[in-house]
N, C-alpha and C positions, 0 to 999 in steps of 0.2 A: 500466104505471103505474096506481096507485090512490091516490085521495085518502084522507087520514086518516079523514074522515067516513064514507066508504064502508067502510073496514076496520072501524071501530067498529060500523057498522050490520050488517056480516056477522057480527061476534062476537055482537051482540045476538040475531041470528036463528039462531045455531048452525051457520053454514056455514064459519066460520073457528074452528078448534079447536086443541087441543094434542094431539100424539101421547102415548100413555101413557108412553113412555120418557123424555119430557122431565122434567127436574128442575123444582122449584118456583121461585118468585120469590125472588131473593136480593139485589136491589139495595137500597142504603140511600138516605137522604134527599139526601146530597150528589150521588150519581149522578143522582137525579131532577132536582135543581136544575140540574146540568150539562146534562142533556138539554134542559130547557126553555130554558135560556140559549142553547144552540146553535141550537135551532129559532127562537127569537125573533130572533136575530142573522142568521139565514139561512145558518148553517154547515151543511155536509153531516153527516148523522148515520147514513149507511149505508142499504143496501137491505134487502129481506126475502127470505127463502128459504122457499118453500111446497111442500108435497108434495100434489099433486092425486091423490086416491085414491078408490076405491070403499069403501063402508062395511065390507065383509067383509075388506078387506086390512089393516086396522090398528085397534087399540083406541085410544080417545080419552078425554080428560078434558074435563069441562065439558058433558056432554050431547051429543046428536047429532041430526041431522035425520032425518026419516022415511025418507029415501032420497036417491039422487043423489050427485053428486060432492061431496067435501068437501075443503077446503083446510086442511092441517095445518101449523101454524107451526113451522118448524125453526130458523130464525135470525131473531132480532128479538123474541123473547118478552119480554125485560126491557123493551125500549123500548115496545112496543105495550101491554103490561100497564100500565106506568106512565102512559101517555097515556090509556088507557081509564079508569083509576082517577081521574085528575085531571078528565077531561072528563065522566065519567058520575057521579062522586061515589060510586062503589062498585067493588069488584073484579069482573073478569069471572067467568063461571061456572066456568071452568077453573082459577081461582086457587088456589094453595097458597103461603102465605108470610105476611109481616107487612104488612098494608095501611097501617100508620102511615107507611110509607116514602113514600106519595104522598098522604096525607091532610093537609088544612089548609095547603096551599101558598098563599102570598101573593105578589103582584106590586106593587112600588112604582112608581107612575106618575111619580114625580119623578126617581129615579135609574135606573129600568129594571132593578132587581135582583129576584131571586127569593129568598125566605126562607120558612121555615115559621113558623107563627104563634107569636108570643111576646107575651103580654098586656101586659107592662110597656111594650113598645116600640110596639105596634100598636093597642091597644084604642081609643084616642081619636083615631087618625089615619086619616081616610078615604082617604088616598093609598095605604094598604096594601089592595089589592083581593084579595078571595077569588077565586082563579083558578077553582075549581070552580063557584062561583056565576055567574061571568062566562059560562062555557060553557053552563050550564044555563038561565040566565035572560036572557042577553044584556046589552047595554050599559045599558038603561033604568034599572035600580036604582041605577046609580052617577052618573047625570047630575045629579040633584039635589044629591048630596053634593059634587060638584065646583064647584057654584055659588059656594062661598066662596073659590074661587081664580079670579077672572075673568080675570086676566092669563095663567093657564096652562090655562084651560078647554079650549080647542081642542087644545092639545098633549096634555093628559092623555087626551082622548077619542080622539085619533088613535092614541096608544100602546095604549090598550085595544082599539081596532078592529084594530090590527095583531096583537095577541095573539089576539083572537078568530078572526082569519082563519087561524090555524095549522091549524084543522080542514080547511082546503082544501089543506094541504101535500101534495104528491105524493110517494109512496114508490115507488122502483123495485122491481119484483117479478121474481124468478126462480122458475120452477116446475119441479119434478121430476114428470114424467108418464110414463105407459106401464105396461103390465101386467108388464114385467120388473122394475120398481122395487119389489121387496118390502121387508120390514122389514130384512133383512140388508144390502141395498144401501143403503137410506136411512140406516141407522145409521152405516154406514161414511162416507157423505157428511157426515152430521151431525158425526162426530168430526173430519173434515178441516176443515170450516168452523169448528168451535169449537176449533181447535188451541191457542188461547190459554188456554182453560179446562181443566177436567178432563174427559177423554174418558169416554163411557159405559162402564161396566164390562160384562164378559160377563154378569153377573147382570142388569143393566139390560136387555140385549138379550133374554136368556132370558125375563124377566118380561114384556117387551113382547109376545113371541110367545104366551105363556100367556094374557095378557089379551085377545089377539085371539080366542082360543077361548072363554075363560071370563072375562068382563069384571069380575066381582066379586073376582077373585083378589087384587089389590093391597090392596083395602080389607079383605078377610077376614084377610089376613096382618097388616095394620096393627092390626086389632082384637086379635089375639093378642099383638102386640108391646106394645100398650097395657096388656093384662092383666098381662104380666110387669113392665112399668114400675110398675104399681100395687103390685106385690109387692117392688119394690126392685131389679129387674134390667133393664138396658137393652141391647137387641140391635138389630141393623140388619136391613133387608129382605134384603140379600145373605146375612147369616148364617143367617136362617131358610130362605132358598132353598137354602143348602148342606145343611141338614138334610133338607129335602124331597127334594132330588136324591139324597142318600144313601139314603133310604128307598125312593124310587120306582125307582131304577136301580142302586144299588150302585156308581155311578161318581162321580168327583170333578169332571168337567167339566160345565159347565152345558149344553153342547150335547147332552148325553145326554137332556135334556128334550124335544128335538125330536120324539122318537118316543112321548112320553107324551101320552095323550088328556086332555081336560079333566076327564073323570070320574076317570081314574087320578090326575091331579094333585090333585084335590079330596080323594080318599081318602088319598093320601100326605101331604098337608098335615095332615089330622086325626091320622094316625098319628104323624107326626114331632112334632107338638105334644104328644101323649101321652108320647112317649119323652123329650122335653125335660123335661116336668113330672115324670116319674119320677126322672130324674137330679137335677133341682134339689131335689126333695124329699129325696133321699139326701144331697146335698151340704150342704143346710141342716140337716137333722135329725140326720145322723150326724157331719158334720164341723163344723157350726156356721158354715159360710160362707154367711151369710144375707143379704148385700146386695151391691150391685154393686162397691163398692170392694174387696171381698175375693174376688170370684168369679174363680177362676183359669182359665186356658187355655180360653177360650170356643171356640176352634177345634178343641179336642179333643172337644167335645160332639157334632158330627156323626158322629164315629166311634162314640161310645157310642149315638147314635140308631140307627145301622146295626146295631150289636151287639144292642140290645134288640129291634129289629124282627125279627131273625132268631132270637131266643130264644122258645121256646114260651110263649105267653101275653103276649108283648110287654113283659115286665118282668124283674126279677131272679129267678133261680131260688130263692134263699134268702139269708140274711144273709151267708154266706161268699162267695157269688157277688157280692153287692153290694159287699162290702169289697174283693174283688180288683179289681173295676172301679174303685172309688174309689182304690185304690193306684195303678193305671195312670194314672188321670186326674190325680191330684196330681203324680206324677212327670213326666208328659208336659208339664204346665204349668210345673213348676219348672225344667226343663232346656230350655224353649223349643222343643219339637219342632214346634210350629205357629206359631212367631214370625212367619213370613211367610205363614202359611196357604196354603202352596204345594199345588197340585193333585197334584204328584208324591208328596208325603208322604201326603196323604190317600188317594190311590189305593193306595199300598203298604199302609196300615193297613186300608182296606176289604177288600183282597185277603186280608190276614192274618186278619181277622175271619171271612171266609167259610171259610177253611181250618182255623183252629185256635182260634177264639174268644178269650176273654180271656187264656188261658194263652199263646197265640201272640203276642198283643199285648205282653204283659209281656216275653216272651223277645226279641221284636223290639226293644223299647225298650232292653233291656239291651245288646244287640249294638250298637245305635246309639250308646250311651253308653260303648262300650268295656268292657262287662261290669260297670260300676259305677253303682249307683243309690243309693249311700250319701250321706246328708246330712252334710257336714263343717262344722266351726266357721267356716271362712272363707266359707262360703256365706251367712252372716248378716252379711257385711261391708257390704252395701248400705246406702244411705241413702234417706230419704224414704219415704212410703207408696206410691210407685210401684214399689218393689222387689218382685221376685217373692216374696221371703221375708217380706214384711209379711203377706200372707194366711196364711202358714204360722204366724207368731207368733199371729195371731188364732185360727187353728184350734186350736193347742195350748192357748191360754187357755180356749177353750170346752170342748174334750174332756177336758182334764186337771183341770177343776174349779179353776182358778186363783181365788184369793180376793182380796177387796177389802181394801186396807190399813186402811181406816177401820172398816168394819163386821165384817170377818172372814168375810163370807158368800161362798159360791161365786158366780161371775159367770154364773149361769143365770137366765133369765127367771122360772122358777118359784120360785127362791130369793129373788130381789130383789123380786118382786111389783111394787108401784107405787112402790118406793123412789126410783128414779131411772134415768137412762140412763147408758150408758157413754161415756167419753171416752178418747182417746189421751193418755197421760201421759208426759212426758219425765222419766225417773227422776232424772237430773241436770238441773236447770232450765237452760233455754237461756241466760238472762241470766247465770247463774253461770259457765257454760262459756265464753261469749263474753268475759266479764270476765277469765277466766283465760287467754285467748289461744287457745282451741281454734277450729278453722275450722268452717264450716257443714257440711261433709261428716261430720265427727265428731260435731258437736252433734246432727245429725238421723239418726244411725246407727240402724238397726233395733234393735240391741241396747240402745239407750237408751230404747226404747219399752216401755210396758206398758199394760194397760187397767185403769181404775178407774171406780167410779161417779162421776157428775158431782159429787156432794156432796163426796166424798173428794178429788177433784182440786182443787176450790175451796179446801178446808181446807188441803191441803198447800201449794198455791200455789207460791211460788218458794223454798221452804225447802231447805236443804242435806240430802242423804241422811244425813249424819252425825247430823243432829238427828231426822229423822222415821222413819228405819229402826228405831232402838232402841225408840221409842215404839210403833210398829206391832207389833213382835215381842213386846214385853212384854205388850201388851194381847191379842194373838191369836197365840199360839205357833204357828210353822210357816207363818205367812202369807207371809213373805219367800220361803221355799223354794218355795211354791206358784207363785210368779211367777218362779222361776229366778234369784233374787238370790243372788250369791255371799255366803257367810256370813263370809268373812274381813273383819273390820271395817276393816283397813287399806285395803281396796279401796273403801271408802265415802268416801274423801277425794278432793277434786277434783283434787289433784295426782297421784292414781293412776287417773284416769278411764280412760285407755287400757288399763290393766291390768284395770280393772273390765269394760270391753267384751270383752276377750279371754276373761276367765273366764266371763262370762255367755253368750258365743257357744258355749263348750264345753257348758254346761248345756243350752242350747236345742237344739244339734245332737244331744245324747244323747236328749233327750225326743222330738224329731222322728223320729229314726232308730228308736227303740223303738216308737213308735206306728205309723209307716208299715209297719215290718216286721210288726207285729201284724196290720195289715189284710191283708197278703198271706198270712200264715200262719194266720189265724183266731184270733189271740191278743190282738187289740186290745181294750181294755176297752170295754164297751157300757153306755151310760147306761140307767137304769131306764126312761126314756121318751125320745122324740125331743127333741132340743134345740129350744127354741122361739126365734124371732128376738128379738134384743135390739137396741134402738135405739142406734146409735153416733152421737153428736153431733160436729159439727165443733169443732175447737179454738177457744177464745177467742183473739182476735187479741192475743197478748201479745208479739209480736215484730214488728219493723218490716218484715221481708221479707214476712210473711204479710199485713200491712195494705197494703203496697205492691202486691202481686199482686192482692189483692181490689179495690183502687181501680183498678188497670189494667184488670181484667176489666169492671168497671162502666163505665169510660170507653169501652172498645172496644164494649160493648153500646150505649152512647149514640150512638156513631158509626155503628152499624148492622152491626157485625161479629158473627160467631158466638161462642157460648160455648165455651171450650176445655175439654179434659180436663185436670184438674190432677194434679200428681204422677204423671205417666204415664211408664211405661217404654217406650222405643223400641228395638226389637230388630232385628238384622240378618236380613233375610228369607232369606239364604243359609245362615247358620250358627246362628241363634237367639241369638247373643251379644248381651248388652245393650250398646247404644251410648250411651245417655244416660238419665238420670232427669229428664225435662223438668218444670220447674215448671208449664209450660202447653204444650199441644199442640193444634194445629188440623189434624187429619188431612186435611181437605178444603179447606184454605186458610182465610184469615180470612173469606172469603165462600165458602160451598160452591160448588164448580164453577168458581171463579175463582182461578187461580194455584196455586202449589205448596203442599204441606203446610208449616206454619209451626211452628217449635220455639222455645220460650224456655228456654234452658239457662243457669242462673246459676252453675254450677260447671263451666266449660269445661275446666278442667284434668283432670277425671276423666271427660270424655266424648270420644268419637271423632268430632270435628267433621269431619275430612276425609271419613270414610266417610258421615256424614250428608249432606254436600253432594254426594258422589258419587251417593247414592241419590235426589237431587232434593229434599231438604228445604231450606227457607229458614230458616237458624238465626240467632237473635238471642241475644246473651249479656248484654244489659242491658235493663231495663224502659224506660229512657229512649230507647234506640235503637228499640225496638218501637213505643212510643207515637209517637215522631217519624215513623217510617215510615208508620204508619196515618194520622196527621194529614195528612202530605204527600200521601198517596194520595187522601184525601178532598178536599183542596184542589184537586188536579189534576182529579179527577172533576167537581167543581163549577165548575171554570173560574175559581176565585177568584184575583184578583191579590193578591200579597203586599203588605201595607201597608208603606210605607216606614218604615225605622227612623229614630228620632230621632237626628240627628247631633250635636246640641248637648247638653251635660251641664249640670246646674245648677251655678251658681257658688257659691263660698263655702267656708269652712273645713270645714263639716260634710260636704259631699260629698267633698272632698279626703281627709278622714280616713276616710270610709267606703270610698272607692276603694282607699286604702292597706290598710285592714283586709281587704277582699275578696281582695286579692292575697297578703296575709300568711297567710290561712288555707290557701291552696293550699300555700305553702311549709312551713307548720307541719304540715299533714297528711302531707306527704311525709316530713319529717324526724322527726316525733314519733310518727306512727301508721303509717308505712310504707304510706300510701295515696297513689297517684298519680292525682289527679283530672284526667285528660287532657281529658275531655269538658267539665268545668267551665272549664278553661283556655281551650279553644276558644270557649266561650260568652263569656267575658270579652273575648277578642280581637274577636269578631264584634259583640257587642251593648253592651259596656261593663258596668261593675259594677252600676249601678242597674237597668238593663233586665234583666240576668241575674238579679238577686235577685227582681225582680217576676215574671219568667217562672217561676222555681222556686216561688214562693209561689202562683201561679195554676194550677200544674199539679195535676191531680186526684190524682196519687200523689206520695208523697215521692220524691226523686231517688235514684239509685243511690248518690251520694255520701253522702246522709243515712243510707241503710241501712248502707253500709260503715263509716261512722264510729260508728254505733250499735253495730255488732258489735265494734268496737274500744274501746267505752266512751269515745268522744271526741265526744259531741254538742256540746261547747263549741267545736268547730272547724267547725260547720255554718253555712250562711248564715242559718238561722233564729236561731241564737244571736246573730249580729250584729244582726239586725233588731230584736230585743227590747231591745237596749241603749238606755238612756234618751237617750244623746247622738244617736241616729240616728232617733228617732221622727218628727222633722219631715219625713223623706224618704219616709215611707210612710203609707198610709191606716190608719185604725183597724182596718178589716177585714183588711188585710194583716198588721198586727201581731198580730191575734188568731189568724190562721192559724198564724203562726210560734210563738206562745205555746202554742197547742193541740197542735201536733205535738211540741214539746219536752216538755210536761207528759204527753202520752199515753205517751211512752216513757221516762218516769222521770227527766228532767233537773230537778233541784230548783230551779235558778236560773230556770226558766221562769216561775215565779210572782212573781218579783221585780219 
């Protein structure tokens, strides 16, 4: 047993540390509040698991002692880090994460609750005690402030004393000791103890061993990752380690690094970084794939690293050799050869590189694809920018000199100069298509995308192609064909939209097939100079789904959860088949290392949900459900009791009329818009009409029902439309009415300003 004060003292003096393989700090504020609440109430909070080891047996984070036995914290990092941060007012030396999770915690001596500082609520109320100040300075600073509460003085002081005495709380310690407990054994123990979270990967273990020999390894690798990030490409430590392993050993398994010395690893790291930079330069300069959103097949890159490492000079032999490598790279990405980044496939390709170089790789890929590497029109049937064929569209735009509808200029950095940046443009505007009854999958089809300058995108706005296509073609002849627009004017009508998509997919497939075949055969057109990166800006939020997802991500960040990948394809690791085009994806869980990967898929009818669940993904098909799950999870972590619902409803004819209207919009949405608002109906049953309306108004994101009704052109059937009716204003605050009015006006409902 050890008291908390002793543990914190050991951290101060560097005798309690973190092993290098430990992940960083991932708790959020509600988990910290829950921990403090449990400690204050005397609840059990679990013991600690420590690895007692000599300095040479493991690499550590946070500094080290000059010698002697060290205690490495295996289980209990999140708890001890939180308590150290609260009681010392700073994170420990081994800290990696967001220190705001434990900064500015307050304790209310009146109701004995913990909350983080909110000026409006706490600024002038001395009963909200700064917990960190209490542990650093003791009780004395607060005694004078409590003098204005003579009847409660002794009670408040006793409660503060009870809180201060938490530093004497004892924690049960279990220790792993003995010379036979090496990194492999300890990592296995760690994974078993942390079975509720994400187990350490094989890469984590391999890197832990490397760091034991060469302690700067992780930081040096992170420095390179940061340099790529500054250029617009984001990679992981595991991914970089794949490249290093390929260069150093020619094998796919990380255990191959066991026989690599620290000097050999350092050399392989430098060489693999050089190989990656060579490929990224070609991918950006030759193909125009110049930022992370369009970087294809990142797990094909270690194969290219191995190929370049074995090539004399460590680079491409000439332009033809480069183009063949790019041909293989693009096709490997398009067909999902490394969708699961399986070591078996990597090993096969490393072996082929050794035996037959790039020609062998291409032949092997052809055999894997049944002899067919052709791009067909149906391959462009995907939707959203998560589709594998979205990068191909961007590549064609760059290499074929597609022209801007407004200026007529080719979309090259050197042509545009400082004119503007590029944006993704929906050829047929989303609002127009939704109004015509098309679903989200067709509205966001890749074949409905093109790239335009930001200025042109703004000028076109939501105009019908029947209007702006003729204007663009008259002003700049050939500009439509440069963007693979079918020239049959009948296809420019909204009622022929699906035929337009089919015709444009034909044109895109022909262009892609021609260019890629040219890469292989040495006949692909080459620009006079390398393509320079062009900034591609995010879309303006002109549809409710985009705004809803943006608000959801912001709210989850406020709750302490990780930022997701947006518009992300999720592939089957066994076959490479696309299983979903997720609107948001958390591959490491909402909090890294805690729980399953989380998927938000708003088009479940075109996703393989059973396979996703079989693979261990936690799938949500609505924003409401995901936000509700995250909120409940935080409430549970904090130990917050649910506030009782009001059981009585306001009396009077206005409330009765509103209650009737709320139930009516459910029925009308079902009969007039073919929308079954089952979640809304359950809210009505649980909370009643007025509480339901207020919950929706106070939500950070518009509801799924609002989004669905916007897509159907029926915002008149939303709760917000009821709230702004003059006869119901007495039921709501001015702030609530303004929220409703703003949402309606933001998405084009004219009556919102009435």
